[in-house]
C-alpha positions in Angstrom: 0.0 0.0 0.0 1.5 3.3 -1.0 0.9 6.8 0.4 -1.8 7.7 -2.1 -3.8 4.5 -1.1 -3.5 5.4 2.6 -4.7 9.0 1.9 -7.6 7.7 -0.2 -8.6 5.2 2.6 -8.4 7.9 5.3 -10.4 10.3 3.1 -13.1 7.6 2.5 -13.2 6.9 6.3 -13.6 10.6 7.1 -16.3 10.9 4.4 -18.3 8.0 5.9 -17.9 9.3 9.4 -19.2 12.8 8.4 -22.1 11.1 6.6 -23.0 9.1 9.7 -22.7 12.2 11.9 -25.0 14.1 9.5 -27.5 11.3 9.6 -27.5 11.3 13.4 -28.0 15.0 13.5 -30.9 14.8 11.0 -32.6 12.1 13.1 -32.1 14.1 16.2 -33.6 17.3 14.6 -36.6 15.3 13.4 -37.3 14.1 16.9 -36.9 17.6 18.2 -39.3 18.9 15.5 -41.9 16.3 16.5 -41.6 17.3 20.2 -41.9 21.0 19.4 -44.9 20.2 17.2 -46.6 18.3 20.0 -46.0 21.1 22.5 -47.4 23.7 20.1 -50.5 21.6 19.4 -51.0 21.0 23.2 -50.9 24.8 23.5 -53.5 25.2 20.8 -55.8 22.6 22.5 -55.3 23.9 26.0 -58.5 25.4 27.3 -60.6 24.2 24.4 -64.1 23.1 25.5 -66.6 20.9 23.6 -69.0 23.2 21.8 -72.4 23.5 23.4 -74.8 22.3 20.7 -77.8 24.4 21.7 -75.9 27.5 23.0 -72.4 27.8 21.6 -70.1 30.3 23.3 -68.3 32.3 20.6 -64.8 32.4 22.1 -65.0 28.6 22.7 -66.0 28.1 19.0 -63.2 30.4 17.7 -60.5 28.7 19.9 -61.7 25.2 19.0 -61.9 26.1 15.3 -58.3 27.4 15.4 -57.1 24.2 17.1 -59.0 22.0 14.5 -57.5 23.9 11.6 -53.9 23.8 13.0 -54.2 20.1 13.8 -55.6 19.4 10.3 -52.8 21.5 8.7 -50.1 19.5 10.5 -51.8 16.2 9.7 -52.0 17.0 6.0 -48.5 18.5 5.8 -46.5 15.8 7.5 -47.4 12.1 7.3 -44.5 11.4 9.7 -46.4 13.1 12.5 -49.6 11.1 12.1 -48.8 8.7 14.9 -48.0 11.5 17.3 -51.0 13.6 16.3 -53.4 10.7 16.4 -52.1 9.4 19.8 -52.3 12.8 21.5 -55.1 14.6 19.7 -57.2 12.1 17.7 -60.2 10.8 19.6 -60.2 13.0 22.6 -59.7 16.2 20.8 -60.0 16.4 17.1 -62.7 13.8 16.5 -64.8 14.7 19.5 -64.7 18.5 18.7 -65.3 17.9 15.0 -68.4 15.9 15.8 -69.7 18.6 18.2 -69.2 21.2 15.4 -71.2 18.9 13.0 -74.1 18.7 15.4 -74.2 22.4 16.2 -76.5 23.9 13.6 -77.3 27.1 15.5 -75.5 30.3 14.9 -72.7 31.3 17.2 -73.3 34.9 18.5 -71.3 37.4 16.6 -70.1 35.0 13.9 -73.0 35.3 11.6 -73.0 31.7 10.6 -73.7 28.3 12.2 -70.9 26.4 13.9 -71.4 23.5 11.5 -70.7 25.8 8.6 -67.2 26.5 9.9 -66.1 22.9 8.9 -64.1 23.1 5.7 -63.2 20.3 3.2 -59.7 20.0 4.8 -61.3 19.5 8.2 -63.7 16.9 6.7 -60.8 15.1 5.0 -58.7 14.9 8.2 -61.8 13.8 10.2 -62.3 10.9 7.7 -58.7 9.9 7.8 -58.6 10.0 11.6 -61.7 7.9 11.9 -60.1 5.1 9.9 -56.5 5.6 11.1 -54.7 2.6 12.5 -51.5 2.9 14.4 
């Protein structure tokens, strides 16, 4: 083995080591992104109440609608987050709140429209996907 072979071997080893370090950093940042995403969604859902079907309270409707939209956006934007979103926000939050919106056909004071009419095609799509989602 001559000097150029040794240099080439060392260069290849350094290249593989840097590739491995990059992969570990990428995986670590993905985990951190999932954690940050979960914390942000918990913040969105904090204080959300199920909508009163006969007498909806407008601030509750607005807060719940924002949480539904943000959860749906994250669900549609990142398939990798589906398990985390479903486990933490699926049945107890998203599905339950969506169904209370569906049943509320009265107008929320000050909104000028019924609570059910706030449901968008994106919210409908995510609801359907969550209803059939299997971990």
